[in-house]
C-alpha positions in Angstrom: 16.6 17.8 -13.3 13.2 17.7 -15.0 9.7 18.8 -14.1 6.8 17.7 -16.3 3.7 18.9 -14.5 2.6 20.7 -11.3 1.9 17.8 -9.0 4.1 17.0 -6.0 5.5 13.9 -7.7 5.9 15.5 -11.2 9.7 16.0 -11.0 12.7 13.8 -11.0 13.7 14.3 -7.3 10.2 13.5 -6.0 9.8 10.6 -8.4 13.0 9.2 -7.1 11.8 9.7 -3.6 8.6 7.8 -4.4 10.7 5.0 -5.9 12.8 4.8 -2.7 9.6 4.5 -0.7 8.3 1.8 -3.0 11.5 -0.2 -2.6 11.7 0.3 1.2 10.2 -2.2 3.6 6.9 -1.0 5.0 8.3 -0.5 8.5 11.1 1.8 7.1 8.8 4.2 5.2 7.8 6.4 8.1 11.4 7.1 9.0 12.3 7.9 5.4 9.4 10.4 5.2 10.5 11.9 8.6 14.1 12.3 7.4 13.1 14.0 4.2 10.9 16.5 6.1 13.5 17.1 8.8 16.2 17.8 6.1 13.9 20.4 4.5 12.9 22.0 7.9 16.5 22.3 9.2 18.7 23.3 6.2 22.2 24.4 7.2 22.5 27.4 4.9 19.8 27.1 2.3 17.2 24.6 1.1 18.4 22.7 -2.0 15.7 22.4 -4.7 15.7 18.6 -4.7 15.3 18.5 -0.9 12.3 20.9 -1.3 10.8 18.7 -4.0 11.2 15.6 -1.9 9.6 17.4 1.1 6.6 18.5 -1.0 6.1 14.9 -2.1 6.4 13.7 1.5 3.9 16.3 2.7 1.5 15.2 -0.1 1.7 11.7 1.2 0.9 12.8 4.7 -2.2 14.7 3.7 -3.3 11.9 1.4 -3.0 13.6 -2.0 0.0 12.1 -3.7 -0.9 13.0 -7.3 -2.3 16.6 -7.0 -3.9 16.1 -10.4 -7.6 15.5 -9.7 
């Protein structure tokens, strides 16, 4: 796992999530984002770091600030 900056997409898990969205059909993207946020909101025992990183990236897309770097 790698992190290279402080932005919501500046780590491996979030970058992979972004790639998954880019490869998904437009009509599937909302459900992918919802699933990522639901997984983070309802963890069974604990929130896995990669699930949290994906959720932060999904939240950044929702508020319209995907890079976080000015």
